C-alpha positions in Angstrom: 102.0 94.6 78.8 102.5 98.2 79.2 104.6 100.2 81.1 105.2 103.8 82.5 108.5 103.9 84.2 108.6 105.9 87.4 112.3 106.9 89.2 112.8 108.9 91.9 115.9 110.3 93.0 116.5 112.7 96.1 118.1 116.0 94.4 118.7 117.7 91.7 122.8 116.8 91.5 121.9 112.7 91.8 119.9 113.6 88.6 122.5 114.9 86.9 125.2 113.0 88.0 123.3 109.5 87.4 123.8 108.5 90.9 121.0 106.1 91.7 118.9 106.8 88.8 121.4 105.1 86.3 121.0 102.0 88.9 117.0 102.3 88.5 116.9 102.6 84.8 119.3 99.5 84.4 117.0 97.7 86.7 113.9 98.4 84.8 115.5 97.6 81.4 116.5 93.7 83.1 113.3 93.6 84.0 111.4 94.5 80.4 110.5 91.6 78.1 110.9 91.8 74.1 106.8 91.6 74.2 106.7 94.4 76.9 106.4 98.2 76.0 107.8 100.8 77.8 105.6 103.5 77.4 107.1 106.8 79.3 109.7 107.3 81.4 109.2 109.7 84.7 111.9 111.3 86.8 111.0 112.7 90.4 113.4 114.9 92.8 111.9 114.7 95.7 112.6 113.2 99.2 111.6 109.8 99.8 109.5 111.1 102.7 107.1 113.2 101.0 103.8 111.9 99.7 103.3 115.0 96.8 104.8 113.8 93.7 103.7 116.1 90.7 105.9 113.3 88.1 104.3 110.2 89.8 100.9 112.2 89.3 101.6 112.4 85.3 103.3 108.6 84.9 99.5 107.5 86.7 97.5 109.7 84.5 99.3 108.2 81.4 99.3 105.0 82.8 95.5 104.9 83.2 94.8 106.3 79.5 96.9 103.9 77.8 96.1 100.7 80.2 99.6 100.5 81.6 101.0 99.4 84.9 103.7 101.8 86.9 106.8 100.5 86.7 109.3 101.1 89.4 113.0 99.7 89.8 113.0 98.8 93.7 110.2 99.5 96.3 112.7 101.2 98.8 113.7 103.8 96.1 110.0 104.8 95.7 109.0 105.9 99.0 109.7 104.1 102.7 105.9 105.1 103.7 103.8 101.9 103.9 101.0 104.2 103.8 101.6 105.9 100.6 102.8 102.7 99.1 99.6 101.0 100.4 97.4 103.6 98.5 99.3 103.0 95.2 98.8 99.3 95.0 95.1 99.8 95.8 94.7 102.4 92.9 93.3 101.4 89.3 96.8 101.3 88.3 98.9 99.5 90.5 102.8 99.0 90.6 105.2 96.7 89.5 108.4 96.4 91.0 111.5 94.9 88.9 113.6 93.3 91.3 110.4 91.7 93.1 108.2 90.7 89.9 106.2 87.7 91.6 105.9 89.6 95.2 102.5 89.4 96.2 100.5 92.4 97.3 100.9 91.1 101.3 104.4 90.0 100.6 105.2 94.0 99.1 102.9 95.0 102.3 105.9 93.3 104.5 109.0 94.8 102.5 107.6 98.4 102.6 106.9 98.1 106.5 110.5 96.8 106.6 111.8 99.6 104.8 109.8 102.2 106.9 111.1 100.7 110.4 114.3 101.0 108.4 114.3 104.3 107.8 113.2 105.1 111.6 116.5 103.1 112.8 118.5 105.3 110.5 116.8 108.2 112.0 117.4 107.1 115.5 120.9 106.1 115.0 121.9 109.6 113.6 120.4 111.0 116.1 122.2 109.0 119.0 125.5 109.7 117.1 124.8 113.2 117.2 124.4 113.0 121.1 126.8 110.8 121.6 129.2 113.5 120.4 128.2 115.8 122.8 127.9 112.9 125.5 130.7 110.6 124.6 130.3 107.2 126.3 126.4 107.8 127.7 124.7 106.3 124.7 127.0 103.5 123.2 125.2 100.5 124.4 121.5 102.3 122.7 123.1 102.9 119.4 124.6 99.6 119.3 121.3 98.3 120.1 119.4 100.2 117.4 122.0 99.2 114.8 121.5 95.5 116.0 117.7 96.1 114.8 118.4 97.6 111.8 120.5 94.6 111.4 118.3 92.1 111.8 115.6 94.1 110.1 117.8 93.8 106.7 118.2 90.3 107.3 114.8 89.8 107.5 114.0 91.5 104.0 116.6 89.4 102.4 115.5 86.1 104.0 111.8 87.0 102.3 113.6 88.1 99.1 115.4 84.2 99.0 112.0 82.3 100.1 111.1 81.9 96.5 113.6 79.9 95.5 113.4 77.6 98.3 112.0 73.9 97.6 108.7 73.1 98.3 109.0 70.8 100.8 111.7 72.8 102.7 110.0 72.7 106.0 110.1 69.1 105.7 113.8 68.9 104.9 117.0 69.4 106.7 119.4 72.6 106.7 122.3 70.4 104.7 119.6 69.1 102.1 118.3 72.7 101.5 122.2 74.1 101.1 122.9 71.6 98.3 119.5 72.2 96.4 120.3 75.7 96.4 123.8 75.3 95.8 123.2 73.3 92.9 120.7 75.9 91.2 123.4 78.4 91.6 121.4 80.7 94.4 123.6 83.0 96.4 123.4 84.2 99.6 123.0 88.4 100.1 126.5 88.6 100.0 127.0 86.0 97.0 128.2 83.0 99.2 127.3 79.4 98.9 124.7 78.2 101.5 125.8 75.9 104.4 123.5 74.0 107.1 124.0 77.3 109.4 123.4 80.1 106.6 120.2 77.9 105.8 119.5 77.6 109.7 119.8 81.4 110.1 117.6 81.8 106.9 114.6 79.8 108.2 114.8 81.5 111.2 114.3 84.6 109.7 111.6 83.7 107.5 109.5 82.4 110.8 110.1 86.4 112.1 107.8 87.6 109.3 104.9 86.5 111.5 106.0 89.4 114.3 106.2 91.7 110.5 102.8 90.7 109.7 101.4 92.5 112.3 102.9 95.3 112.0 101.9 95.1 108.2 98.0 95.1 109.2 98.6 97.8 112.4 100.4 99.9 110.3 97.6 102.5 109.4 96.8 102.5 113.3 100.3 103.4 114.0 101.4 105.4 110.5 98.4 107.8 109.9 98.8 108.4 106.0 98.8 112.0 106.9 101.4 111.9 109.3 
């Protein structure tokens, strides 16, 4: 398979220092198989909030000409806007995500929605912290709720990443049996620990929450217009 790699960093300083860029290149290198061909690499210095991507346009042009796919390291390093990611997925070139090679288009939409919501929560939390500095003690509760919501979204995202490793009959199995299955196969939690019945219970609970995320993904076009 032919690929054109695309990397994004927020500042020129990050590009010079390799901060973020090295990790993206390492993810792409790990993904590529001996039979794959890396046609070219493009680096964009732009905020993730902006859709104007000069280097991406060049990468797409080359990918189309050479019959390749656009290869990115991580979805949230590409963009945190659902509308932008959706347009790329629906293009004639499409995108492949190195750290989620087996993800379906629907799953990518869910991850994109989670990343966008996480960005909104981070922004809200930052504003709350600034307001707290001026009026200390008056919005601590609200700030804590935003942090809890951000953690919940992160947990759902991690659960979706682990879902492909569950046994086919996991819905009929006990939490203990699932934990043994995952541990035997060397699958670990997001923090690198073994699975236990309680961690499996939490994992299953977060996977079930994706039904709510599905609504976000489907209605995103109305909530977040592409020209927003």
